[in-house]
C-alpha positions as CSV (number, residue, x, y, z in Angstrom):
1,M,-2.8,-20.0,-22.7
2,F,0.2,-17.9,-21.5
3,N,3.2,-19.9,-20.4
4,K,6.9,-19.7,-20.1
5,N,9.8,-22.1,-19.6
6,V,12.5,-21.0,-17.1
7,T,15.6,-22.6,-15.7
8,I,16.2,-22.5,-11.9
9,K,19.4,-20.6,-10.9
10,S,19.2,-20.8,-7.2
11,V,16.8,-21.9,-4.4
12,S,16.3,-20.7,-0.9
13,E,13.5,-21.6,1.5
14,N,11.5,-20.7,4.6
15,N,9.0,-22.7,6.6
16,D,6.3,-22.5,4.0
17,C,7.9,-22.2,0.5
18,F,10.9,-22.3,-1.8
19,M,12.1,-18.9,-3.1
20,I,13.3,-19.6,-6.7
21,S,15.4,-17.3,-8.9
22,T,15.9,-18.1,-12.5
23,T,18.7,-17.7,-15.1
24,D,16.7,-14.9,-16.8
25,S,16.7,-12.8,-13.5
26,G,13.1,-13.7,-12.7
27,G,11.8,-15.0,-9.4
28,F,8.8,-16.7,-7.8
29,N,7.8,-18.8,-4.8
30,L,6.7,-22.5,-4.8
31,E,4.8,-23.6,-1.7
32,K,6.1,-26.7,0.1
33,K,2.6,-28.1,0.4
34,Y,2.9,-29.5,-3.2
35,G,5.6,-31.9,-2.0
36,V,8.3,-31.2,-4.6
37,V,11.9,-30.0,-4.0
38,P,13.3,-27.8,-6.8
39,V,17.0,-27.6,-7.4
40,P,19.3,-25.5,-9.6
41,G,19.2,-26.6,-13.2
42,D,15.6,-27.8,-13.1
43,T,13.2,-26.5,-15.7
44,I,9.9,-25.1,-14.6
45,K,7.0,-24.1,-16.9
46,L,5.0,-21.3,-15.5
47,Y,1.3,-20.8,-16.5
48,F,0.0,-17.2,-16.2
49,V,-3.5,-16.0,-15.6
50,N,-3.5,-13.4,-18.4
51,G,-0.1,-12.8,-19.9
52,F,3.5,-12.5,-18.5
53,G,3.7,-10.6,-15.3
54,T,0.2,-11.6,-14.2
55,P,-0.4,-14.1,-11.3
56,I,0.8,-17.6,-11.8
57,R,-1.9,-20.2,-12.0
58,G,0.2,-23.3,-12.5
59,M,3.6,-24.9,-12.7
60,D,5.3,-27.9,-14.2
61,L,8.6,-29.2,-12.9
62,N,10.8,-31.0,-15.5
63,G,7.7,-31.8,-17.5
64,K,5.6,-33.0,-14.6
65,S,2.6,-31.0,-13.4
66,I,2.9,-29.6,-9.9
67,Y,-0.5,-27.8,-9.9
68,Y,-2.9,-25.9,-12.1
69,K,-5.6,-23.7,-10.8
70,S,-8.9,-23.2,-12.6
71,N,-10.7,-19.8,-12.8
72,S,-13.0,-20.9,-10.0
73,Q,-10.1,-21.9,-7.8
74,L,-8.4,-18.5,-8.4
75,E,-11.6,-16.6,-7.6
76,Q,-12.1,-18.6,-4.4
77,E,-8.5,-17.8,-3.4
78,R,-9.0,-14.2,-4.2
79,R,-12.2,-14.0,-2.0
80,E,-10.5,-15.8,0.9
81,W,-7.6,-13.4,0.7
82,L,-9.9,-10.4,0.6
83,D,-11.9,-11.7,3.6
84,D,-8.7,-12.2,5.6
85,Y,-7.4,-8.8,4.5
86,N,-10.7,-7.0,5.5
87,K,-10.7,-8.8,8.8
88,E,-7.2,-7.7,9.6
89,K,-8.0,-4.1,8.7
90,Q,-11.0,-4.1,11.0
91,E,-9.0,-5.6,13.9
92,E,-6.2,-3.1,13.4
93,F,-8.8,-0.3,13.4
94,E,-10.3,-1.5,16.6
95,R,-6.8,-1.7,18.2
96,N,-6.0,1.9,17.1
97,K,-9.4,3.5,17.5
98,I,-8.7,5.3,20.7
99,Q,-5.5,6.9,19.3
100,L,-7.2,7.7,16.0
101,D,-10.0,9.5,17.9
102,A,-7.5,11.4,20.0
103,D,-5.5,12.4,16.8
104,Y,-8.7,13.7,15.2
105,E,-9.7,15.7,18.3
106,S,-6.2,17.3,18.3
107,L,-6.6,18.7,14.8
108,P,-7.6,22.3,14.0
109,D,-11.2,22.6,12.8
110,V,-10.3,23.0,9.1
111,F,-8.6,19.6,9.2
112,K,-11.5,18.1,11.1
113,Q,-13.8,19.3,8.4
114,R,-11.6,17.5,5.9
115,I,-11.8,14.2,7.8
116,D,-15.6,14.7,8.3
117,R,-16.0,15.0,4.5
118,F,-14.3,11.6,3.9
119,R,-16.2,9.9,6.7
120,K,-19.5,11.2,5.3
121,N,-18.8,10.1,1.7
122,N,-17.2,6.7,2.4
123,P,-18.7,4.6,5.2
124,N,-15.5,2.5,5.1
125,F,-13.1,5.4,5.3
126,R,-12.3,5.1,9.0
127,V,-11.2,1.5,8.6
128,D,-9.6,1.7,5.2
129,Y,-7.9,5.1,5.1
130,E,-8.2,7.3,8.2
131,S,-4.9,6.4,9.8
132,Y,-3.1,7.3,6.6
133,E,-5.0,10.6,6.2
134,L,-4.5,11.6,9.8
135,F,-0.8,10.9,9.5
136,C,-0.5,13.3,6.6
137,C,-2.7,15.9,8.3
138,K,-0.6,15.9,11.5
139,E,2.6,16.1,9.5
140,A,1.2,19.0,7.4
141,I,0.6,20.9,10.7
142,K,4.2,20.3,11.8
143,I,5.5,21.6,8.4
144,A,3.2,24.6,8.4
145,N,4.0,25.6,12.0
146,A,7.8,25.1,11.5
147,C,8.1,26.8,8.1
148,E,5.5,29.6,8.6
149,T,5.8,30.7,4.9
150,L,5.3,29.2,1.5
151,T,8.9,29.9,0.6
152,N,10.2,27.9,3.5
153,I,7.8,25.0,2.7
154,K,9.3,25.0,-0.9
155,K,12.8,25.0,0.6
156,F,11.9,22.2,3.0
157,K,10.4,20.1,0.2
158,N,13.6,20.6,-1.9
159,G,15.8,19.2,0.8
160,F,16.2,21.6,3.7
161,S,15.0,19.0,6.2
162,E,16.4,21.0,9.1
163,L,13.5,23.4,8.8
164,V,11.1,20.8,10.3
165,P,13.2,18.8,12.8
166,T,10.0,17.1,14.3
167,L,9.0,15.5,11.0
168,S,8.2,11.8,11.6
169,E,10.3,9.0,10.0
170,G,8.8,6.5,7.6
171,H,7.3,8.8,5.0
172,S,6.6,7.5,1.6
173,G,6.9,9.8,-1.4
174,N,3.1,10.1,-1.4
175,T,2.7,11.0,2.3
176,F,5.6,13.5,2.1
177,D,4.2,15.2,-1.0
178,C,0.7,15.3,0.5
179,A,1.9,16.7,3.8
180,C,3.8,19.5,2.1
181,Y,0.8,20.2,-0.1
182,L,-1.6,20.4,2.8
183,A,0.8,22.6,4.7
184,R,0.8,25.0,1.9
185,I,-3.0,25.1,1.6
186,Y,-3.2,25.5,5.4
187,L,-1.1,28.6,5.3
188,E,-2.4,30.0,2.0
189,S,-6.1,29.2,1.8
190,P,-7.2,27.2,4.9
191,D,-10.9,27.6,3.9
192,L,-10.1,25.4,0.9
193,L,-8.4,22.6,2.9
194,W,-11.6,20.6,3.5
195,K,-12.2,20.0,-0.2
196,T,-8.7,19.2,-1.5
197,P,-8.1,15.6,-2.6
198,G,-7.5,12.9,0.0
199,A,-4.0,11.8,0.8
200,M,-4.4,8.4,-1.0
201,S,-6.7,9.6,-3.8
202,P,-3.8,9.5,-6.3
203,L,-3.4,5.8,-5.5
204,V,-7.0,4.5,-5.1
205,G,-9.1,7.2,-6.8
206,S,-11.0,10.1,-5.4
207,K,-14.4,8.4,-5.4
208,E,-13.1,5.3,-3.6
209,Y,-11.4,7.5,-1.0
210,G,-14.5,9.5,-0.2
211,G,-13.7,12.6,-2.2
């Protein structure tokens, strides 16, 4: 059994839980539904699922058990979370479907072929990944049209943001890198664009994505 004793340094709270920081710079949440109120100086024993850094399955406060979840309870929680997550994704897709369809229709054919490939290979692609992929494709077109050459794309990627003034805000490192890569392929070898890796393939795997 993996466990660790920690001392509470500070406690803050919201409507549902206490946010606890510890003297060893760690932190975790304790739901209020358990009916205990932690304070600085208290000792908490944390029980982990499979070693330090994995999910917490139980806690003791000053030597008294707060909760301890069995493997079956953890699995049930995981399934409930996954069901809720999938439901939220489906609802979000339904809300955004008209815009996603419009974004797809606005793409050049070589980008449409790319989306078609993922749709064909992964029946869940539209719900799970299409908004992410479309964002990268649209941004790639902006970059290619503004930069016009591979040299300028390289300059843009290295910090010359003024080359693409219409670039959207909110890029992650992955979406930015992917958009620049797709822009380069679009200018250099557009006939290969449809079979290059998906935007989120580095994060979830090519097979999962529909590659």
